[in-house]
N, C-alpha and C positions, 0 to 999 in steps of 0.2 A: 504494499500499500505506500503511496507517494503522499508526502505532506501537501495540504492544500496551499494555494497561493497565499492565503491570509496567514497561515502558520509560518512560511517562509518569510513573509513581510515582517512578522512579530519577531521572529529569530533575528533577523537582520537588523531591525531596529534595536534590539538588545545588545547585539555585537557593537553596533555603533555607539551606544550609551556606555558599554564598558570600555571600548576603545578610548573614548573621550576621557572617561575617569581615570583610566590608566596613564594617559599622556599628561593629564594635569597632575596626578599624584607623583609621576615620575619626574616632572619639572620641578615640583616641590622638593622633591628628594634630592635632585642634583643642586638646587639652589641652597638647601639646607646643608648638604654635603660640602659645598664650597666655603660656607660660614663656619662650619664646625670641624674640629678635628677629631671629635669623639665618634667613634664608630657606632655606638649604640643608637645614636639619632637616626642616621640612615637605615640602620637595622630595624628600628621600630616601624619606619615608614614603608620599607619593603614588607614587613610582616602585616601591617595594615593593609597595604595594597594587595597581597595575597588573600588576606581575609576577605576583602571587598570584592575581589574577582571570584572566589569561591562562592560566596553568598550570592552574587548576582548570577553566575553560572548555574547554581542549584535552583535558584528561583525561577530562571528561565526554562531550564528543563522540566521542572514541575510544572509549569504553566503549559509548555508544549505537550507533556505527557497527558495532562487532564483533558487537552482538546483531543489528542489522538484516542485516548481510552473511551471518551464519549462517542466518538465516531466508530469505534471498533464494535461496541455493543456486545461485549463479553458474556453478560448475562444470557443473551439469546443464543451465543455460541455454546455456552455451557448446557443450555436446555436442548440444543441440537445434538451435541454429543451425548447426552443422556438418553435421546431417543435412539441414536445409533447403537449405542450399548444395550439398549433393551431390544431392539431388532435382533442384533448378534446373539444375544443370549437366548431368544426364541429360536433361531436357527440351531444354535448348538444343542438346546435341549431336544428339538427334533431330531437331530443327527444322533444323539445319545439314545433316545427312545428306538430309533430305527435299529441301532446296533444291538441294543438289548433285545428287541424282537427277533432279530436274526440269531443271536446267540441262544435264545431260548428255543427258537425253532430247530436249530442245529441239535441242541441237547436233547430235545424231545424226540428228534428222528433217530439219533444214536441210542437213546434209551430203548425205543421201539425195536431197532435192529438187534441190540444185545438180548432183548427179551424174546424176540423171535428166534434168533439163533440158539438161545438156550432151550427152546421147545422143538427145534427143528428135527424132523425124522429122517431127512436126507438132504442130498445136495439141491434137489429141486426147491425144498422150502428155504434153504439158505440163499439160493439165487433170487427167489421171490422177495425175501426179506431184504435182501441187498438192493434189489430194484426199488422197493417201497422207500428204503433209506435215501437213495439217490433222489427219487421224486420229492420227498419230503424236504430234503437239503436244497433242491433246486427251487421249490416253492417258497422257503424261507428266504433265500437269495433274492428271488423275483420280488418279494413283499419288500425287502429292505431297499432294493434298488428303486422300486416305485416310490417308496417314502423319500428317498434321497432326490429322486427327479422332481417330486412334488415340491420338496424344500427349495430346490434350485430354480425350479419355474415360479416360485412365490417370491424369491429373493429379489429378482428384477423389478417387479412392481412395488415392492415394499420399499426397496432403495429409492426408486423415483418418487414415490409418495413422501418418504422422509426428506428427500431433497427439496421437493417443491415446499413442503411445510416449512422447512428450515429458511428457505429463501423468502417466503412470503412473511414469516415473523420478522425477518430482518427488515423488510420493507415497511412493515407496520409500526415499527419502533422509530423509524426516521420520519414519519410523517407528523 
């Protein structure tokens, strides 16, 4: 973000005031130094000059910061980031639920396979149990992928909605 023309004008004016003050105090220092042989007098003037420059510089920076801070509308930015974090939390929760459903589906399929193999009479029963296990595992995988695709498909519109709301809330606060 670039500073406004008014901000630059204020900063330039503050620099000119500081420069004028500096030149005046430096002239006083040189005049006093020529009249006195004591080093403490010019030292005090230099210390006062430094103090005045620091005070003026900090005051100018504080004034410029307050102008920029108000134009940035940080509260709206914080609300916008909170909305983005909420959206990310919803997506993460959906992904976690999908993973847990997939894991549960795989566990149930494995449990069914082991129970069927334990009661198998011959290789045909084992082959049928293995086929059922593969089908159940594939169904759990399809269900998890469908959940992930749904989350992925919903993320784009949710992001667009969040962005529009963030931009509109920024426009409302400047009116």
